[in-house]
C-alpha positions as CSV (number, residue, x, y, z in Angstrom):
1,A,126.2,76.2,88.6
2,M,127.5,74.7,91.9
3,G,125.0,76.8,93.9
4,T,122.2,75.4,91.8
5,L,123.5,71.9,92.3
6,A,123.7,72.5,96.1
7,Q,120.0,73.6,96.0
8,V,119.1,70.4,94.2
9,Y,120.9,68.4,96.8
10,S,119.0,70.3,99.5
11,H,115.6,69.5,97.9
12,L,116.6,65.9,97.6
13,G,117.6,65.8,101.3
14,Q,121.2,65.0,100.6
15,V,122.7,67.2,103.3
16,E,126.3,66.1,103.0
17,A,126.3,66.5,99.2
18,E,124.8,70.0,99.7
19,R,127.4,70.9,102.3
20,D,130.2,69.6,100.1
21,M,129.0,71.8,97.2
22,Y,129.0,74.9,99.3
23,Q,132.5,74.1,100.5
24,R,133.6,73.7,96.9
25,I,132.1,77.1,96.1
26,I,134.2,78.7,98.9
27,I,137.5,77.3,97.7
28,A,136.8,77.8,94.0
29,P,138.9,80.6,92.4
30,G,137.3,83.7,91.1
31,V,134.0,83.4,93.0
32,S,132.2,86.7,93.6
33,N,131.8,88.1,97.1
34,R,128.0,87.8,96.8
35,V,128.2,84.1,95.9
36,L,130.7,83.5,98.7
37,A,128.4,85.3,101.2
38,N,125.5,83.1,100.0
39,A,127.5,79.9,100.4
40,Y,128.6,80.8,103.9
41,C,125.1,81.8,104.9
42,N,123.7,78.5,103.6
43,L,126.3,76.6,105.5
44,G,125.2,78.5,108.6
45,T,121.6,77.4,108.1
46,M,122.8,73.8,108.1
47,E,124.3,74.0,111.6
48,K,122.6,73.6,114.9
49,E,120.6,76.7,115.8
50,G,122.5,79.0,118.1
51,S,125.8,77.1,117.7
52,E,129.1,78.9,117.5
53,M,129.7,77.4,114.0
54,E,126.4,78.7,112.8
55,M,127.2,82.2,113.9
56,E,130.8,82.0,112.5
57,Y,129.4,81.1,109.1
58,Y,127.0,84.1,109.2
59,K,129.8,86.4,110.3
60,K,132.0,85.1,107.5
61,A,129.2,85.8,105.0
62,L,129.0,89.4,106.3
63,E,132.8,89.8,105.8
64,F,132.1,89.4,102.0
65,V,128.8,91.3,101.8
66,P,128.3,93.4,105.0
67,S,124.8,94.3,103.9
68,S,123.6,90.7,103.2
69,I,120.0,90.7,104.4
70,P,119.8,86.8,104.7
71,A,123.1,86.8,106.8
72,L,122.0,89.7,109.0
73,Q,118.6,88.1,109.6
74,S,120.1,84.7,110.3
75,L,122.7,86.1,112.6
76,G,120.0,88.0,114.5
77,S,118.0,84.8,114.9
78,A,121.1,83.0,116.1
79,Y,121.8,85.7,118.7
80,A,118.1,85.6,119.7
81,S,118.2,81.9,120.2
82,Q,121.0,82.4,122.7
83,K,119.0,85.2,124.4
84,D,121.7,87.7,123.3
85,W,119.2,90.5,122.8
86,D,121.6,93.4,122.3
87,N,123.4,91.6,119.4
88,A,120.1,90.3,118.0
89,I,118.6,93.7,118.0
90,H,121.7,95.2,116.4
91,S,121.6,92.6,113.5
92,F,117.9,93.1,112.9
93,R,118.2,96.8,113.2
94,Q,120.8,96.8,110.4
95,V,118.2,95.2,108.1
96,V,115.5,97.7,109.1
97,D,117.9,100.6,108.6
98,S,119.2,99.3,105.3
99,S,118.2,101.1,102.2
100,Q,118.8,97.8,100.4
101,G,116.2,95.9,102.5
102,S,112.8,95.8,101.0
103,E,109.8,96.7,103.2
104,Y,109.0,93.0,103.4
105,E,112.5,92.2,104.7
106,Q,112.4,95.0,107.2
107,V,109.1,93.8,108.6
108,E,110.3,90.2,108.5
109,S,113.3,91.2,110.7
110,L,111.1,92.8,113.2
111,N,108.8,89.7,113.1
112,L,111.8,87.4,113.7
113,L,112.9,89.4,116.7
114,Y,109.4,89.5,118.2
115,R,109.0,85.7,117.8
116,A,112.4,85.0,119.3
117,A,111.6,87.3,122.3
118,T,108.3,85.7,123.0
119,Q,109.4,82.0,122.9
């Protein structure tokens, strides 16, 4: 329910209310690892691209769900924005190699890496 409310705040452009809702999810008792990973990943997307805080949120998401496709793709993009190609490739490669990633997600990871490298 809190995740849905955070999405509503996002659509309404209420950034601080959205951030607050994700923070509440993180401290709520009994939250599943998948929900925690999603909350951290969403917090990461709210940070400045390539910032340390953005990357910390993605890494935290991966602590809860190491195979989280959104967190791996976002972390790879953050590394790429810093021109840290080795780590960017590693993150995107994990998506491509993942049996959980759909073909679309695998192709999207390669596309994100290509776009970052050609900017």
